[in-house]
NUTI-994032 format. One line per 3 residues: number of its first residue (from 1); their letters; for each residue x, y, z of N, C-alpha, C, O. Coordinates in Angstrom, 3 decimals. Layout:
<nodes>
NUM = a = X,Y,Z,X,Y,Z,X,Y,Z,X,Y,Z | ...
</nodes>
This chain:
<nodes>
1 = mrr = 31.549,-24.728,129.561,30.949,-26.007,129.248,29.454,-25.798,129.078,28.805,-25.184,129.924 | 28.919,-26.307,127.994,27.467,-26.264,127.775,26.849,-27.572,128.216,27.530,-28.594,128.297 | 25.573,-27.540,128.498,24.790,-28.684,128.974,25.354,-29.188,130.279,26.060,-30.196,130.314
4 = ryg = 25.050,-28.500,131.333,25.636,-28.768,132.634,24.844,-29.746,133.488,25.161,-29.911,134.666 | 23.835,-30.394,132.943,23.094,-31.381,133.715,22.640,-32.502,132.803,22.501,-32.307,131.596 | 22.410,-33.675,133.372,21.937,-34.833,132.616,21.578,-35.954,133.568,21.810,-35.865,134.774
7 = lit = 21.012,-37.007,133.011,20.512,-38.122,133.810,21.638,-38.950,134.414,22.739,-39.014,133.867 | 21.348,-39.587,135.556,22.319,-40.434,136.239,22.736,-41.629,135.382,23.776,-42.237,135.635 | 21.949,-41.962,134.391,22.273,-43.091,133.511,23.372,-42.768,132.524,23.864,-43.658,131.830
10 = ggt = 23.769,-41.497,132.449,24.801,-41.093,131.490,24.204,-40.921,130.106,22.986,-40.953,129.929 | 25.095,-40.735,129.112,24.638,-40.601,127.737,24.300,-39.185,127.318,23.758,-38.979,126.233 | 24.609,-38.200,128.158,24.318,-36.802,127.824,25.493,-36.198,127.059,26.623,-36.235,127.546
13 = pvt = 25.246,-35.639,125.864,26.344,-34.968,125.159,26.698,-33.651,125.843,25.812,-32.889,126.228 | 27.994,-33.387,125.991,28.466,-32.130,126.555,29.494,-31.519,125.612,30.178,-32.230,124.876 | 29.593,-30.204,125.641,30.568,-29.467,124.827,31.422,-28.625,125.759,30.909,-27.913,126.622
16 = itg = 32.733,-28.714,125.571,33.677,-27.951,126.395,34.531,-27.115,125.443,35.042,-27.624,124.445 | 34.680,-25.830,125.761,35.522,-24.952,124.939,36.765,-24.560,125.737,36.738,-24.459,126.964 | 37.832,-24.347,125.013,39.088,-23.961,125.636,40.157,-23.800,124.578,39.847,-23.502,123.425
19 = tnl = 41.403,-23.991,124.948,42.512,-23.926,123.989,43.393,-25.154,124.168,43.449,-25.741,125.248 | 44.077,-25.532,123.102,45.011,-26.669,123.116,44.356,-27.950,123.635,44.940,-28.668,124.447 | 43.136,-28.232,123.157,42.395,-29.417,123.613,42.723,-30.680,122.815,42.210,-31.751,123.136
22 = tga = 43.557,-30.581,121.792,43.900,-31.746,120.981,44.514,-32.828,121.879,45.423,-32.560,122.665 | 43.997,-34.056,121.743,44.482,-35.178,122.544,43.894,-35.233,123.938,44.381,-35.993,124.774 | 42.860,-34.451,124.215,42.285,-34.373,125.557,41.460,-35.602,125.906,40.888,-36.266,125.040
25 = tvt = 41.420,-35.884,127.216,40.482,-36.855,127.782,39.633,-36.097,128.806,40.032,-35.045,129.307 | 38.465,-36.649,129.102,37.541,-35.984,130.022,37.050,-37.007,131.037,36.708,-38.137,130.686 | 37.023,-36.592,132.302,36.351,-37.398,133.322,35.279,-36.528,133.968,35.440,-35.320,134.135
28 = igg = 34.185,-37.182,134.323,33.084,-36.500,135.005,32.781,-37.321,136.244,32.414,-38.493,136.159 | 32.941,-36.689,137.393,32.780,-37.417,138.643,33.820,-38.516,138.797,33.575,-39.510,139.481 | 34.976,-38.347,138.170,36.054,-39.339,138.250,35.940,-40.464,137.246,36.840,-41.300,137.168
31 = npa = 34.866,-40.516,136.474,34.661,-41.579,135.477,34.914,-41.032,134.077,34.534,-39.900,133.776 | 35.560,-41.836,133.210,35.877,-41.331,131.873,34.638,-41.131,130.999,33.757,-41.988,130.932 | 34.596,-39.990,130.341,33.560,-39.733,129.338,33.925,-40.519,128.085,35.086,-40.866,127.872
34 = tgv = 32.927,-40.791,127.268,33.168,-41.542,126.028,32.952,-40.627,124.828,32.417,-39.525,124.953 | 33.382,-41.110,123.661,33.124,-40.393,122.414,33.751,-39.012,122.371,33.203,-38.107,121.742 | 34.904,-38.829,123.036,35.548,-37.514,123.061,36.062,-37.180,121.660,36.845,-37.925,121.070
37 = mvn = 35.598,-36.040,121.149,36.033,-35.561,119.832,36.418,-34.093,119.958,35.701,-33.301,120.569 | 37.556,-33.744,119.373,38.056,-32.373,119.427,38.011,-31.795,118.018,38.345,-32.488,117.057 | 37.593,-30.508,117.879,37.539,-29.887,116.556,38.963,-29.654,116.025,39.937,-29.773,116.767
40 = atg = 39.064,-29.328,114.762,40.362,-29.196,114.085,41.250,-28.119,114.694,42.474,-28.240,114.650 | 40.667,-27.080,115.256,41.465,-25.989,115.821,41.838,-26.236,117.285,42.570,-25.440,117.873 | 41.342,-27.338,117.887,41.674,-27.664,119.266,41.030,-26.751,120.291,41.527,-26.617,121.409
43 = tql = 39.913,-26.115,119.909,39.271,-25.164,120.816,37.921,-25.641,121.364,37.310,-24.975,122.199 | 37.474,-26.785,120.889,36.182,-27.284,121.356,36.191,-28.799,121.324,36.657,-29.412,120.364 | 35.669,-29.396,122.389,35.518,-30.849,122.379,34.103,-31.204,122.764,33.430,-30.464,123.481
46 = tai = 33.660,-32.348,122.276,32.363,-32.905,122.671,32.629,-34.268,123.283,33.583,-34.952,122.910 | 31.789,-34.656,124.217,31.923,-35.947,124.880,30.556,-36.401,125.357,29.599,-35.627,125.392 | 30.485,-37.673,125.723,29.245,-38.261,126.245,29.494,-38.618,127.712,30.484,-39.272,128.038
49 = tpp = 28.579,-38.179,128.599,28.759,-38.416,130.029,28.639,-39.891,130.372,27.837,-40.613,129.781 | 29.451,-40.335,131.341,29.290,-41.691,131.873,28.161,-41.682,132.902,27.699,-40.607,133.284 | 27.705,-42.847,133.360,26.744,-42.862,134.464,27.369,-42.248,135.713,28.587,-42.280,135.885
52 = gaa = 26.527,-41.689,136.586,27.036,-41.093,137.814,25.966,-41.004,138.875,24.789,-41.255,138.616 | 26.382,-40.647,140.064,25.460,-40.495,141.188,24.768,-39.143,141.110,25.350,-38.169,140.632 | 23.534,-39.082,141.577,22.779,-37.832,141.558,23.522,-36.758,142.346,24.035,-37.006,143.437
55 = gpa = 23.567,-35.558,141.766,24.220,-34.433,142.407,25.350,-33.888,141.552,25.581,-34.361,140.439 | 26.057,-32.885,142.077,27.123,-32.259,141.298,28.327,-33.177,141.147,28.640,-33.963,142.041 | 28.996,-33.069,140.008,30.194,-33.861,139.723,31.250,-32.945,139.114,30.933,-32.048,138.333
58 = dvt = 32.502,-33.180,139.478,33.611,-32.404,138.920,33.901,-32.866,137.497,33.816,-34.054,137.186 | 34.246,-31.906,136.638,34.615,-32.192,135.258,36.104,-31.883,135.117,36.537,-30.760,135.377 | 36.883,-32.879,134.706,38.325,-32.700,134.532,38.699,-32.962,133.085,38.362,-34.006,132.526
61 = vtt = 39.390,-32.017,132.488,39.918,-32.159,131.125,41.425,-32.288,131.254,42.089,-31.436,131.845 | 41.955,-33.368,130.689,43.390,-33.601,130.721,43.918,-33.578,129.294,43.424,-34.292,128.422 | 44.937,-32.739,129.072,45.593,-32.623,127.758,47.067,-32.963,127.935,47.540,-33.078,129.066
64 = pgg = 47.804,-33.127,126.835,49.247,-33.358,126.971,49.941,-32.242,127.749,51.012,-32.463,128.314 | 49.349,-31.049,127.789,49.956,-29.916,128.486,49.541,-29.772,129.941,50.073,-28.903,130.631 | 48.608,-30.592,130.440,48.170,-30.487,131.824,46.679,-30.761,131.958,46.049,-31.264,131.028
67 = sat = 46.123,-30.431,133.103,44.700,-30.679,133.322,44.069,-29.505,134.057,44.736,-28.707,134.715 | 42.750,-29.441,133.912,41.964,-28.417,134.603,40.662,-29.058,135.056,40.086,-29.897,134.364 | 40.208,-28.640,136.245,38.976,-29.196,136.812,37.988,-28.076,137.077,38.328,-27.046,137.659
70 = lvg = 36.751,-28.301,136.635,35.651,-27.405,136.964,34.856,-28.115,138.069,34.122,-29.065,137.799 | 35.009,-27.647,139.305,34.355,-28.269,140.460,32.841,-28.113,140.319,32.327,-27.012,140.121 | 32.147,-29.240,140.426,30.687,-29.219,140.308,30.215,-28.762,138.941,29.124,-28.205,138.815
73 = gft = 31.021,-28.990,137.922,30.713,-28.489,136.575,29.576,-29.216,135.869,29.063,-28.723,134.864 | 29.178,-30.366,136.371,28.074,-31.117,135.771,27.222,-31.641,136.910,27.751,-32.043,137.946 | 25.908,-31.641,136.731,25.001,-32.149,137.760,24.205,-33.315,137.207,23.509,-33.191,136.199
76 = yvl = 24.317,-34.439,137.876,23.514,-35.613,137.524,22.152,-35.491,138.197,22.063,-35.162,139.380 | 21.098,-35.755,137.441,19.738,-35.685,137.972,19.040,-37.021,137.777,19.375,-37.795,136.880 | 18.071,-37.268,138.630,17.256,-38.475,138.511,16.225,-38.292,137.406,15.740,-37.179,137.200
79 = pvh = 15.878,-39.360,136.690,14.804,-39.234,135.710,13.472,-38.974,136.408,13.269,-39.423,137.536 | 12.572,-38.260,135.756,11.252,-37.987,136.310,10.282,-39.038,135.775,10.165,-39.237,134.566 | 9.601,-39.696,136.683,8.603,-40.698,136.308,7.220,-40.165,136.659,6.973,-39.764,137.797
82 = ats = 6.328,-40.161,135.689,4.938,-39.809,135.956,4.317,-40.917,136.806,4.683,-42.086,136.687 | 3.382,-40.533,137.658,2.669,-41.522,138.462,1.182,-41.460,138.160,0.669,-40.456,137.664 | 0.514,-42.537,138.465,-0.936,-42.608,138.311,-1.511,-43.024,139.657,-1.035,-43.969,140.285
85 = lta = -2.528,-42.314,140.084,-3.193,-42.629,141.342,-4.657,-42.907,141.037,-5.324,-42.095,140.396 | -5.152,-44.032,141.485,-6.567,-44.368,141.298,-7.192,-44.593,142.668,-6.533,-45.063,143.596 | -8.461,-44.254,142.780,-9.185,-44.416,144.040,-10.439,-45.233,143.783,-11.121,-45.042,142.776
88 = tpa = -10.735,-46.139,144.696,-11.944,-46.942,144.546,-13.146,-46.165,145.061,-13.037,-45.453,146.059 | -14.284,-46.289,144.400,-15.493,-45.594,144.871,-15.888,-46.071,146.265,-15.603,-47.205,146.650 | -16.543,-45.198,147.007,-17.092,-45.559,148.314,-18.447,-46.210,148.065,-19.360,-45.564,147.552
91 = ltk = -18.581,-47.469,148.422,-19.833,-48.191,148.223,-20.642,-48.134,149.509,-20.200,-48.614,150.553 | -21.821,-47.546,149.428,-22.649,-47.395,150.623,-24.101,-47.712,150.309,-24.519,-47.733,149.152 | -24.833,-47.949,151.336,-26.284,-48.075,151.241,-26.835,-47.026,152.189,-26.523,-47.032,153.380
94 = lfp = -27.672,-46.107,151.653,-28.133,-44.974,152.455,-29.250,-45.337,153.422,-29.280,-44.820,154.539 | -30.179,-46.221,153.018,-31.309,-46.558,153.881,-31.448,-48.060,153.998,-31.791,-48.699,153.004 | -31.210,-48.650,155.118,-30.557,-48.065,156.279,-29.071,-47.855,155.984,-28.513,-48.552,155.137
97 = phv = -28.418,-46.908,156.667,-27.008,-46.632,156.395,-26.138,-47.873,156.585,-26.213,-48.553,157.609 | -25.327,-48.147,155.593,-24.458,-49.320,155.640,-23.250,-49.082,154.740,-23.389,-48.568,153.630 | -22.072,-49.455,155.215,-20.858,-49.369,154.413,-20.520,-50.780,153.939,-20.375,-51.690,154.755
100 = yfp = -20.395,-50.967,152.630,-20.092,-52.289,152.101,-18.629,-52.678,152.316,-18.337,-53.831,152.636 | -17.718,-51.735,152.145,-16.301,-51.995,152.372,-15.826,-50.986,153.408,-16.053,-49.787,153.244 | -15.177,-51.442,154.462,-14.795,-50.512,155.528,-13.578,-49.640,155.194,-13.197,-48.791,156.000
103 = flt = -12.971,-49.833,154.033,-11.782,-49.062,153.700,-11.932,-48.309,152.387,-12.524,-48.800,151.426 | -11.376,-47.096,152.376,-11.165,-46.371,151.131,-9.781,-46.796,150.663,-8.862,-46.902,151.475 | -9.619,-47.041,149.366,-8.309,-47.472,148.883,-7.870,-46.624,147.700,-8.679,-46.146,146.905
106 = atl = -6.566,-46.460,147.616,-5.945,-45.751,146.499,-4.722,-46.552,146.072,-4.009,-47.108,146.908 | -4.484,-46.608,144.760,-3.352,-47.357,144.227,-2.440,-46.422,143.451,-2.890,-45.694,142.565 | -1.142,-46.446,143.792,-0.135,-45.600,143.158,0.744,-46.454,142.251,1.303,-47.467,142.673
109 = tdq = 0.856,-46.018,140.977,1.630,-46.761,139.984,2.626,-45.838,139.298,2.311,-44.688,138.989 | 3.827,-46.350,139.064,4.858,-45.642,138.298,4.514,-45.839,136.821,4.530,-46.968,136.333 | 4.206,-44.762,136.109,3.778,-44.860,134.710,4.915,-45.246,133.765,4.655,-45.732,132.664
112 = vtg = 6.159,-45.041,134.167,7.289,-45.397,133.306,7.579,-46.894,133.394,7.769,-47.559,132.376 | 7.611,-47.418,134.625,7.914,-48.839,134.800,6.661,-49.710,134.799,6.739,-50.913,134.547 | 5.497,-49.102,135.081,4.259,-49.876,135.186,4.129,-50.612,136.514,3.200,-51.397,136.704
115 = lpv = 5.062,-50.360,137.434,5.071,-51.080,138.703,4.380,-50.284,139.807,4.324,-49.056,139.755 | 3.849,-51.002,140.819,3.276,-50.308,141.968,4.384,-49.583,142.726,5.540,-50.005,142.702 | 4.025,-48.491,143.398,4.999,-47.705,144.159,4.728,-47.922,145.648,3.710,-47.457,146.160
118 = pnq = 5.628,-48.625,146.354,5.439,-48.861,147.787,5.986,-47.730,148.645,6.765,-46.894,148.185 | 5.556,-47.725,149.908,6.096,-46.846,150.956,5.988,-45.356,150.644,6.923,-44.601,150.908 | 4.859,-44.927,150.085,4.644,-43.513,149.794,3.349,-43.054,150.454,2.358,-43.783,150.427
121 = pil = 3.337,-41.858,151.047,2.137,-41.372,151.738,1.069,-40.869,150.762,1.365,-40.129,149.823 | -0.157,-41.278,150.999,-1.313,-40.847,150.210,-2.260,-40.106,151.156,-2.590,-40.600,152.234 | -2.690,-38.914,150.733,-3.613,-38.095,151.519,-5.037,-38.351,151.037,-5.322,-38.251,149.844
124 = fka = -5.922,-38.680,151.963,-7.343,-38.905,151.666,-8.114,-37.713,152.222,-7.956,-37.362,153.391 | -8.964,-37.076,151.373,-9.740,-35.912,151.802,-11.160,-36.011,151.270,-11.407,-36.619,150.228 | -12.082,-35.411,151.993,-13.449,-35.211,151.525,-13.709,-33.725,151.673,-13.876,-33.226,152.786
127 = gsn = -13.743,-33.016,150.551,-13.817,-31.557,150.611,-12.548,-31.030,151.251,-11.447,-31.371,150.818 | -12.690,-30.198,152.284,-11.506,-29.665,152.968,-11.133,-30.497,154.193,-10.211,-30.142,154.928 | -11.837,-31.588,154.412,-11.600,-32.429,155.586,-10.627,-33.559,155.277,-10.840,-34.330,154.341
130 = vlg = -9.566,-33.654,156.060,-8.613,-34.756,155.908,-9.219,-35.988,156.565,-9.574,-35.974,157.744 | -9.327,-37.054,155.776,-9.856,-38.317,156.284,-8.747,-39.178,156.856,-8.974,-40.004,157.741 | -7.546,-38.974,156.339,-6.411,-39.750,156.828,-5.269,-39.722,155.838,-5.423,-39.301,154.691
133 = ian = -4.127,-40.176,156.301,-2.941,-40.346,155.455,-2.474,-41.778,155.674,-2.353,-42.238,156.809 | -2.214,-42.473,154.575,-1.757,-43.859,154.683,-0.646,-44.107,153.679,-0.665,-43.575,152.569 | 0.329,-44.925,154.083,1.415,-45.291,153.174,0.997,-46.459,152.294,0.246,-47.338,152.716
136 = tda = 1.493,-46.451,151.070,1.213,-47.552,150.150,1.984,-48.792,150.598,3.089,-48.703,151.133 | 1.363,-49.952,150.361,2.007,-51.227,150.692,2.825,-51.718,149.489,3.021,-50.968,148.533 | 3.292,-52.937,149.526,4.130,-53.487,148.457,3.406,-53.513,147.104,4.056,-53.507,146.058
139 = qgv = 2.075,-53.541,147.115,1.286,-53.522,145.879,0.901,-52.106,145.477,0.134,-51.922,144.531 | 1.418,-51.105,146.178,1.123,-49.712,145.859,-0.230,-49.243,146.363,-0.725,-48.208,145.916 | -0.841,-49.982,147.286,-2.191,-49.676,147.770,-2.134,-49.059,149.170,-1.469,-49.579,150.066
142 = arv = -2.842,-47.942,149.338,-3.007,-47.297,150.642,-4.468,-47.444,151.052,-5.364,-47.364,150.213 | -4.704,-47.659,152.346,-6.070,-47.860,152.851,-6.336,-46.958,154.051,-5.491,-46.795,154.930 | -7.539,-46.376,154.063,-8.002,-45.576,155.199,-9.390,-46.085,155.572,-10.224,-46.322,154.698
145 = net = -9.635,-46.251,156.868,-10.931,-46.733,157.339,-12.002,-45.683,157.043,-11.869,-44.525,157.439 | -13.060,-46.092,156.348,-14.111,-45.149,155.977,-15.295,-45.170,156.935,-16.166,-44.305,156.837 | -15.357,-46.113,157.842,-16.523,-46.255,158.710,-16.830,-44.966,159.476,-17.989,-44.556,159.552
148 = ltl = -15.810,-44.329,160.039,-16.029,-43.132,160.852,-16.196,-41.865,160.023,-16.636,-40.839,160.544 | -15.851,-41.923,158.737,-15.893,-40.724,157.901,-16.996,-40.774,156.848,-17.035,-39.931,155.951 | -17.872,-41.735,156.947,-18.914,-41.915,155.939,-19.740,-40.649,155.735,-20.040,-40.298,154.594
151 = tli = -20.114,-39.954,156.806,-20.924,-38.741,156.673,-20.209,-37.692,155.828,-20.818,-37.096,154.940 | -18.926,-37.462,156.092,-18.159,-36.488,155.306,-18.081,-36.887,153.839,-18.167,-36.036,152.955 | -17.921,-38.167,153.584,-17.843,-38.654,152.204,-19.180,-38.436,151.496,-19.209,-38.021,150.338
154 = lin = -20.286,-38.714,152.188,-21.612,-38.525,151.586,-21.898,-37.054,151.317,-22.407,-36.714,150.249 | -21.581,-36.171,152.268,-21.819,-34.734,152.096,-21.047,-34.185,150.902,-21.537,-33.315,150.183 | -19.834,-34.699,150.696,-18.965,-34.209,149.619,-19.088,-35.027,148.332,-18.338,-34.809,147.381
157 = hgy = -20.034,-35.970,148.304,-20.290,-36.796,147.114,-19.045,-37.573,146.679,-18.808,-37.771,145.488 | -18.267,-38.003,147.651,-17.079,-38.792,147.348,-15.872,-38.262,148.102,-16.002,-37.494,149.055 | -14.714,-38.680,147.665,-13.476,-38.264,148.316,-12.375,-38.127,147.278,-12.513,-38.585,146.143
160 = evs = -11.286,-37.495,147.678,-10.142,-37.304,146.782,-8.910,-37.906,147.456,-8.811,-37.968,148.681 | -7.980,-38.343,146.615,-6.686,-38.813,147.099,-5.601,-38.044,146.362,-5.773,-37.663,145.204 | -4.483,-37.818,147.043,-3.380,-37.120,146.379,-2.034,-37.646,146.867,-1.872,-38.065,148.013
163 = fag = -1.081,-37.606,145.946,0.304,-37.987,146.198,1.142,-36.765,145.876,1.070,-36.242,144.764 | 1.941,-36.300,146.835,2.686,-35.056,146.680,3.930,-35.197,145.806,4.560,-34.194,145.470 | 4.292,-36.420,145.433,5.528,-36.645,144.687,6.635,-37.005,145.659,6.510,-36.783,146.863
166 = avt = 7.725,-37.564,145.134,8.826,-37.996,145.996,10.081,-38.209,145.165,10.025,-38.384,143.948 | 11.197,-38.188,145.844,12.470,-38.535,145.220,12.896,-39.869,145.815,13.040,-39.999,147.030 | 13.097,-40.859,144.950,13.567,-42.175,145.378,15.016,-42.327,144.897,15.519,-41.458,144.184
169 = pta = 15.682,-43.404,145.272,17.060,-43.579,144.795,17.182,-43.713,143.273,18.264,-43.503,142.724 | 16.104,-44.053,142.595,16.200,-44.277,141.144,15.447,-43.270,140.287,15.702,-43.178,139.086 | 14.524,-42.510,140.875,13.732,-41.581,140.057,13.063,-40.523,140.929,12.921,-40.678,142.142
172 = tls = 12.661,-39.452,140.269,11.805,-38.453,140.898,10.379,-38.790,140.471,10.075,-38.805,139.278 | 9.520,-39.057,141.425,8.132,-39.420,141.128,7.280,-38.157,141.145,7.300,-37.394,142.110 | 6.530,-37.946,140.065,5.708,-36.745,139.951,4.448,-36.862,140.810,3.986,-37.968,141.090
175 = pss = 3.896,-35.725,141.225,2.646,-35.747,141.995,1.481,-36.262,141.135,1.512,-36.177,139.908 | 0.472,-36.787,141.798,-0.747,-37.191,141.092,-1.917,-37.169,142.074,-1.735,-37.153,143.291 | -3.120,-37.168,141.504,-4.320,-37.146,142.346,-5.465,-37.815,141.604,-5.399,-38.032,140.394
178 = aga = -6.506,-38.134,142.343,-7.681,-38.764,141.761,-8.869,-38.528,142.687,-8.703,-38.214,143.866 | -10.050,-38.682,142.142,-11.272,-38.582,142.927,-12.067,-39.865,142.817,-11.926,-40.616,141.852 | -12.899,-40.110,143.808,-13.755,-41.291,143.785,-15.145,-40.902,144.246,-15.286,-40.219,145.260
181 = pvi = -16.174,-41.319,143.528,-17.544,-40.980,143.909,-18.093,-41.933,144.963,-17.458,-42.917,145.342 | -19.282,-41.607,145.414,-20.041,-42.525,146.257,-20.968,-43.292,145.324,-21.667,-42.701,144.502 | -20.964,-44.594,145.459,-21.851,-45.436,144.642,-22.782,-46.192,145.580,-22.358,-46.814,146.553
184 = ep = -24.074,-46.112,145.248,-25.044,-46.862,146.033,-25.559,-47.993,145.138,-26.289,-47.756,144.176 | -25.165,-49.229,145.474,-25.596,-50.376,144.644,-27.081,-50.621,144.725,-27.590,-51.544,144.088
</nodes>
């Protein structure tokens, strides 16, 4: 069988070779494939995968003469969604020292859906110093208190945020990162 992986949404063309395939049906993960077509010599069939759960799925070909199963012959994968991470600048006043906003914030967005990504850890760093890790809220925003880390942010001329990526029930989210400068109004 060629093309042994495809998206959980289905719709992946697959080709199966064998003998006496005329009149064959195909199931993948127990669900019937669509668009099954067999060549004139009965040695090759093509089909379109149905939707399925992420992970390996058995492929069963049934002909008038019997059936055969390739255990784990097809693997369903989650679609990969690019993410975008933005960080707000640190607003400070140097003389006298003053922080205008007590939090550093980062916003994580799914670039495919355009929606905020909740419940994901964001790493905040200034140079090699970890300022904190915070999970995104329902609006995709993570916040870390900057009051105690202002010196590190000033020395490093800003801070960086990063998202390591994640697998959710509907997609694989790609890693992303961003930097934010220090702005003195």
